[in-house]
ZAMARGU-4260 file (C-alpha; in steps of 0.2 Angstrom, whole numbers, plus 5000, padded with zeros to 4 digits):
<rodrens>
0) 5083/4920/4868 | 5092/4935/4865 | 5076/4942/4854 | 5064/4937/4868 | 5074/4948/4880
5) 5073/4961/4868 | 5054/4960/4865 | 5051/4959/4884 | 5063/4976/4887 | 5053/4984/4872
10) 5036/4981/4880 | 5044/4985/4897 | 5048/5002/4890 | 5031/5004/4881 | 5021/5002/4895
15) 5029/5018/4904 | 5024/5028/4888 | 5008/5038/4887 | 5009/5043/4905 | 5006/5061/4909
20) 5020/5073/4916 | 5010/5075/4932 | 5009/5057/4935 | 5027/5056/4934 | 5030/5069/4946
25) 5017/5061/4959 | 5029/5047/4957 | 5044/5056/4961 | 5035/5063/4977 | 5030/5045/4981
30) 5048/5039/4979 | 5055/5053/4989 | 5042/5050/5002 | 5044/5032/5003 | 5063/5035/5006
35) 5059/5044/5022 | 5049/5028/5030 | 5064/5023/5041 | 5055/5026/5056 | 5040/5014/5052
40) 5053/5001/5048 | 5065/5002/5063 | 5051/5006/5076 | 5049/4988/5083 | 5068/4989/5085
45) 5070/5006/5093 | 5057/5004/5106 | 5065/4990/5116 | 5081/5000/5115 | 5074/5015/5126
50) 5068/5000/5138 | 5051/4997/5133 | 5044/4980/5137 | 5036/4969/5124 | 5018/4972/5130
55) 5021/4992/5130 | 5030/4989/5112 | 5014/4981/5106 | 5002/4994/5112 | 5012/5008/5105
60) 5013/4999/5088 | 4994/4997/5089 | 4993/5016/5090 | 5001/5016/5072 | 4986/5005/5066
65) 4973/5015/5074 | 4980/5031/5067 | 4982/5024/5050 | 4963/5021/5050 | 4958/5038/5057
70) 4971/5046/5046 | 4964/5038/5029 | 4946/5043/5035 | 4949/5061/5039 | 4961/5063/5025
75) 4949/5057/5013 | 4935/5069/5020 | 4947/5084/5019 | 4953/5080/5001 | 4934/5081/4994
80) 4933/5098/5004 | 4949/5106/5001 | 4957/5097/4986 | 4972/5084/4984 | 4985/5098/4982
85) 4983/5106/5000 | 4980/5089/5009 | 4996/5081/5001 | 5006/5097/5004 | 5001/5099/5024
90) 5002/5082/5028 | 5019/5079/5021 | 5025/5094/5030 | 5017/5091/5046 | 5022/5073/5047
95) 5040/5079/5045 | 5037/5089/5060 | 5030/5077/5069 | 5045/5063/5064 | 5058/5077/5071
100) 5050/5079/5087 | 5046/5060/5091 | 5066/5059/5094 | 5062/5068/5110 | 5049/5056/5115
105) 5055/5043/5129 | 5040/5038/5138 | 5027/5025/5134 | 5013/5039/5133 | 5023/5052/5124
110) 5029/5039/5111 | 5009/5032/5110 | 5005/5049/5105 | 5017/5053/5094 | 5017/5036/5084
115) 4997/5039/5082 | 5001/5058/5076 | 5014/5051/5064 | 5002/5038/5057 | 4986/5049/5057
120) 4995/5064/5049 | 5006/5053/5038 | 4991/5043/5031 | 4980/5057/5027 | 4993/5059/5012
125) 4986/5043/5003 | 4968/5047/4998 | 4973/5064/4993 | 4987/5056/4983 | 4976/5043/4974
130) 4963/5057/4971 | 4978/5066/4961 | 4983/5051/4952 | 4965/5049/4946 | 4963/5066/4942
135) 4980/5068/4932 | 4977/5051/4922 | 4964/5045/4909 | 4952/5031/4908 | 4964/5022/4897
140) 4981/5025/4908 | 4973/5024/4925 | 4977/5007/4930 | 4996/5010/4924 | 4996/5026/4933
145) 4993/5016/4949 | 5005/5003/4945 | 5019/5017/4943 | 5014/5024/4960 | 5016/5005/4967
150) 5033/5004/4958 | 5038/5020/4965 | 5032/5014/4982 | 5041/4998/4981 | 5057/5005/4976
155) 5058/5017/4989 | 5052/5004/5003 | 5067/4993/4997 | 5080/5007/4998 | 5074/5015/5015
160) 5080/5001/5025 | 5097/5000/5019 | 5099/5018/5021 | 5091/5019/5039 | 5101/5004/5045
165) 5116/5013/5039 | 5113/5028/5048 | 5108/5020/5063 | 5124/5010/5063 | 5135/5024/5059
170) 5126/5039/5069 | 5115/5032/5081 | 5095/5033/5081 | 5093/5052/5083 | 5099/5055/5065
175) 5085/5043/5058 | 5071/5053/5065 | 5079/5070/5057 | 5082/5061/5041 | 5066/5055/5039
180) 5058/5072/5045 | 5067/5082/5033 | 5063/5071/5019 | 5045/5072/5022 | 5046/5091/5022
185) 5056/5091/5007 | 5043/5080/4998 | 5030/5093/5004 | 5040/5106/4996 | 5041/5097/4979
190) 5022/5095/4980 | 5021/5114/4982 | 5033/5119/4969 | 5026/5107/4956 | 5008/5108/4957
195) 5003/5125/4965 | 5000/5131/4948 | 4992/5116/4941 | 4978/5113/4954 | 4963/5115/4942
200) 4962/5126/4928 | 4947/5136/4925 | 4938/5125/4914 | 4941/5110/4926 | 4934/5122/4941
205) 4918/5124/4932 | 4917/5105/4929 | 4920/5101/4946 | 4907/5114/4952 | 4894/5106/4942
210) 4900/5089/4947 | 4897/5094/4966 | 4880/5101/4963 | 4876/5083/4957 | 4885/5077/4971
215) 4873/5086/4984 | 4860/5074/4980 | 4869/5059/4975 | 4870/5044/4987 | 4881/5045/5003
220) 4897/5033/5003 | 4889/5024/5017 | 4874/5022/5009 | 4883/5014/4993 | 4879/4997/4997
225) 4887/4989/4982 | 4903/4999/4985 | 4904/4994/5004 | 4901/4975/4999 | 4916/4978/4987
230) 4927/4986/5003 | 4921/4970/5012 | 4929/4960/4999 | 4945/4971/4998 | 4947/4969/5017
235) 4947/4951/5016 | 4958/4949/5002 | 4970/4961/5010 | 4969/4950/5025 | 4973/4935/5014
240) 4988/4945/5005 | 4996/4951/5022 | 5000/4934/5028 | 5014/4936/5015 | 5022/4951/5027
245) 5018/4942/5044 | 5018/4924/5044 | 5026/4917/5028 | 5043/4923/5034 | 5041/4914/5051
250) 5034/4898/5041 | 5050/4897/5030 | 5061/4898/5045 | 5051/4886/5057 | 5045/4874/5047
255) 5056/4874/5030 | 5072/4878/5041 | 5076/4892/5030 | 5091/4905/5036 | 5087/4922/5039
260) 5098/4926/5020 | 5085/4912/5013 | 5070/4920/5020 | 5076/4937/5014 | 5080/4932/4996
265) 5061/4923/4996 | 5054/4940/5001 | 5064/4948/4989 | 5057/4938/4975 | 5041/4946/4978
270) 5048/4964/4976 | 5057/4960/4960 | 5043/4952/4951 | 5032/4966/4955 | 5044/4979/4949
275) 5049/4971/4933 | 5032/4963/4928 | 5018/4974/4934 | 5019/4989/4922 | 5022/4978/4906
280) 5008/4966/4911 | 4995/4980/4916 | 4999/4989/4899 | 4996/4972/4890 | 4980/4968/4898
285) 4971/4983/4906 | 4959/4986/4892 | 4956/4967/4887 | 4944/4962/4900 | 4935/4970/4914
290) 4944/4976/4931 | 4934/4964/4940 | 4940/4950/4929 | 4958/4953/4932 | 4954/4955/4951
295) 4947/4939/4952 | 4961/4930/4942 | 4973/4938/4955 | 4962/4930/4969 | 4964/4913/4961
300) 4983/4914/4961 | 4982/4920/4980 | 4972/4904/4985 | 4983/4892/4975 | 4998/4900/4981
305) 4993/4897/4999 | 4987/4880/4996 | 5005/4876/4989 | 5011/4879/5006 | 5004/4864/5012
310) 5016/4853/5002 | 5031/4856/5013 | 5038/4839/5006 | 5042/4850/4991 | 5052/4862/5002
315) 5062/4877/4992 | 5050/4873/4976 | 5033/4874/4985 | 5039/4891/4993 | 5046/4898/4977
320) 5031/4894/4968 | 5020/4900/4982 | 5029/4918/4981 | 5029/4918/4963 | 5010/4915/4962
325) 5007/4928/4976 | 5018/4941/4965 | 5007/4939/4951 | 4991/4938/4961 | 4996/4956/4968
330) 5000/4962/4951 | 4982/4959/4946 | 4972/4962/4962 | 4980/4978/4968 | 4981/4990/4953
335) 4966/4985/4946 | 4957/4987/4964 | 4962/5005/4965 | 4956/5007/4947 | 4938/5000/4951
340) 4938/5012/4965 | 4943/5027/4954 | 4929/5023/4942 | 4916/5021/4956 | 4919/5037/4965
345) 4918/5052/4953 | 4929/5067/4957 | 4916/5075/4969 | 4919/5061/4981 | 4935/5054/4976
350) 4944/5057/4992 | 4930/5048/5003 | 4930/5033/4992 | 4950/5030/4991 | 4950/5034/5009
355) 4938/5019/5013 | 4949/5008/5001 | 4964/5012/5012 | 4955/5009/5027 | 4951/4992/5022
360) 4970/4988/5020 | 4974/4996/5037 | 4962/4986/5045 | 4969/4970/5038 | 4986/4974/5042
365) 4980/4976/5060 | 4971/4959/5061 | 4981/4949/5050 | 4997/4946/5060 | 4986/4944/5077
370) 4974/4930/5068 | 4988/4923/5059 | 4999/4920/5074 | 4984/4913/5085 | 4979/4901/5072
375) 4997/4895/5070 | 4999/4893/5089 | 4982/4884/5093 | 4981/4874/5075 | 4997/4875/5066
380) 5002/4881/5048 | 4993/4868/5038 | 4977/4874/5045 | 4980/4892/5042 | 4986/4890/5025
385) 4971/4880/5021 | 4960/4893/5029 | 4969/4908/5021 | 4968/4898/5003 | 4950/4895/5007
390) 4947/4913/5011 | 4955/4920/4994 | 4942/4908/4985 | 4928/4913/4994 | 4932/4931/4990
395) 4934/4925/4971 | 4915/4919/4973 | 4910/4935/4980 | 4918/4945/4968 | 4905/4938/4955
400) 4893/4950/4961 | 4904/4964/4959 | 4899/4975/4944
</rodrens>
């Protein structure tokens, strides 16, 4: 047992080796930026505090989703035109200003506008950051590089609610907006200081110039039908996975009679598994089979995990097995999907390809809770889990035509 633990630790440590310094710096930027996500986490609680009713609260939150889609699209376009350095820097800095100003928005219309701007400007960062990861990683380390970024994202997302809740409890809501905004501004300064002199060296500039000459005659992203087919499949598998965030916690409480602590524990298992296992697992398998092979394997785990939830007589065991399966499915689907997009894009259109990939997740995140809760309200959880599990297997078969 002791030897197994030592071996796992050695593999875990080795999985972080071979990544470039710039990937580690991008990871730091993502972690700092994710620490400043308190407004996103607590927005559903803040809006009723300033006397918005449920309908208005829902409409304001929908502005976040719309802004996310628009921000990813425009961010991808601007990344390809101006480069990932400037878009990351300005996105972080301007989003910091928006977050600070949002503290003074107290009406339905002003909040709707500010939430839209927060999401629009903030999500311009995503395609630029993904393009930077692709640029600073080799084909051998790219999947692990995306996994490391995801690790920073998950760790920051784990810590920020605790910090935000403490700030709100001790000092009130206003300080949350200032701390969140200042965190974004600090992240922009980190990007500027670290990457200003590393944007693109002379040799790489010439290489990209040649690529862009070819790119002028290359197929438009909207005419790249194989990639659009991949994006459609990505949207559906994201729709499937998002049920973990939106409907599974409610199911645990309503159907399995879990209390809030038990629900939190089950969801925390997902974060723990991803944090501990993703890097060493990706390190072990990334060069053994094709990228799409591992995506398909992850989709099988998605499907089986949701079918498990239709065994309520297993209670805690069914819930635990389902969460574990979804966690390993996430580990396989998400980083390998990012790597697939990176392989298909090429540097001249990296921003636009990464933007379309992010948009698929943004749209899924808007529709997943609406569809999931509607199915539950009309047909119950049994139908929902059967439907979602079947979708996962349909996407699996759909990936057989993805090359």
